[in-house]
Structures are given as structure tokens and as C-alpha cells.
N, C-alpha and C positions, 0 to 999 in steps of 0.2 A: 558309835564315838557324841560324845557331848560337843552343842556347838561353842564358840567365843564368844564376846561379849561384840568382835566384831564382826563374828559370823550373824548374829542375830539382826546389828544395825544393816547389814548389806541386804539379805532379806528383807528387810522392810525399804529400805531403800529400792531396791528392784521391784516390787512391785508399786511405789510410787512414778519408777521413773517409766515402769511397761507402762502403767495409765494412762500418765503425761505424750509418751509416747502416738499412744492408740487415739486422746484425744487429739495430738495435733494434725495425724493422720484424718480425721474425720473434719478439720475444721479448715482445709489446705481446700477442698473443693470448694467450700463456702467462701471463701473471699471477694468473689466479683459481686457476690449478695450483701455481704458486708462493706463493702466499701461504697458501694451505687448510693444511699440516700445519703451522704455527705455531700455527694456532688449531684443530687437531681432533684430537682423543683418536688415541695411534696406533692402536689399533684399528679404529676406526672408518676410519682413512687406509688400511690394509691391504686392508678391506672394500668400501671404498667409494672405489674409484681412483678413478673419473673421474662421479662426486658429484657438481657442484656448489653443489647446494640447500643445505647445510651451509653455507659460506662464507658466503653470503646472507644465513645466521641472526644468526650474531656483527657487532655492530655493530663490533667491530676489525679485523676482514678488511676488511669493506666498507669503509671512511674508507682502509686503508692499498689496497683494490684500486684505489678510486679517487685516490687520494693519486700511485701508480704510475703509471695509465693518462695522468693530466692530464700529469704532468711528462713521461712516455715521448712524449704527442703532441709535449707542446711542445720536449724536444729533436731531433724528428725534425723540425721547424720549422726548427731553429736550424743544425742540421745539414746540410738541402737548403739554407741559405741559405749557410753557409763555401763549401757547392760550388760553389755560383752565383759567388758572390767570387774559386774558386780558379780558375774558369776565366776568368775575365776577365782575370784574369793571365798565365795560361796563353796566351791568345790577345793579350800584349803591350801591353793596354787596362784598364790597373786603375782611372784616374781615370774612372770614371762618374758618372752620377747612380742608375745599377741595383743598383750594389756600398751607394752612401750607403743607399739604401729599405732591400738585403736586413740589414743593421746594423743598421737602423732595428727593421727584424721581429725579430733574435734577441737584441736589448735590447728588446723587450715580451716576447718567449720568455721570457729568464728573468728580467724583473719579475715576471712570471705562476710560478711557479716560486719566489721567493722567499717570495711573497702564497701559497701555499697550503702550502710548508713553514712558513710563521707560521701558518698557520690552523691545521694539524692540530697545531704545536708548541702554542698555545692551546687547541685543543680537550683534547689530552695531559694538559696541567694539567689542565685541569678533569675528565676524566674518570676519569683515577685519582689524581688530589689529593694530588698527590707532586714532589716539584721531578726528578723523574727523567727527562721530555722532553725539559728542557735539558743532558743529558750525551746525547740521541741525535743521527741524524746531520740529524734538523729543524733543531736549532738550527743546526747549522755548515751548512746551506743558506740559510738564510735573508741574513746575510752576504754568504757567498760568490758565489750568484746575485743579488744586491743590484749585489754591484760589480761582476760578469761585464755586468751590464744597464748600468750607468753607462759603463764601459771601452764596450762597443758602441757607448753615443750618443756616444763623443769620435770614437770611429774614424769614425763616420757624420758627424761635422759636419766632419770634418779629410778624409775623401774627396768629403762634398760641395761644399768650398770646392775641393781638388782639380780637382775635374771645371770648376766656376766659372773658376776662372783659366787652366785646361785650353783651356775654349773659350774667353773671350778673346783669349787669346796665338794660338788657331790666326786667329781672323779678324784679329790684327797682323799688318800684312807689314813 
């Protein structure tokens, strides 16, 4: 049977989501090395290229690392759930309770990222004593991931309702 346009698009999206998922997993262990240049003097950075003990001594670096790790894990969960939904679309059976569950998990992770960004934003306001953190990406993460979570919840409800209607329709002669 020939694939529909939606299935072709789902196949491309599944490949892109898989690549992004792998890249996410590769970058997670590198977070301390990516954070360190921002909080260590240049001369120390050159001498102590692989010494991560300095990163754990600066509260700003620790907060950033923990935030990035938390968001990275939540993003990995969202990408994995998206991959699962796209797989069911490729099978030609998108209206399943499993898709509803996957989208609900994605919504929870999106809300967790929004909450973590809000906590980091409040921490930045208190730590720096200025409104500059309101101009950072953390301030943008809060509404973006909150809206993403709401969208995933709506899609979850739609997929759940469609799965129930499909199950009811399959029982009808």
C-alpha cells in the first residue's frame, strides 16, 4: 500500500526527531564543559581545560548546569514521545490511547521546563538584584513551554477522544 502525504511527512519528521534526540543525548554529558568558559577566567580555562572542580565552586555555573541538565532530560522525554506518536502515524493507526498518553507526558515535561525556567528567572532576579534576567531566554522559556504544554494537553485530549470514537465505531456493524 502506498504511503499517504501525511505518512511521508511523518517519516521525515521521525528522522529529524531521532537526529535531534541523539544530539540531545550527546550534549548532555558535555554541559559542564560548555558552562565553564563563561564562569572561569581565560587563563584558568587554558591551564585547566578538563578540570571541572572550578565549575562546582561558582553558584552561577552550578545553577546553569543543573537547569540545562534538567531541561535536557525533559527535552529528551518530549522528543522520545514525539517519536512514538510519529511511529503510530507511520503505521497508519494514529488514533490510539498510547498517543494520548505520550502527548500527556510531553505536556508534563513542557510544564516542568516552564517551571524550571521560572525558578531560574526568580533566582536570577534575587541573585543579581536587577531586572536584567527578565531580558534573558529564561523569561522567554516560561510562556513558550507553558503554551507548548497546553497545546500537548489539547492534542492529548483530541487523540484520546478520537481513540474512543474509533473503538466505538469498530464495534458498530
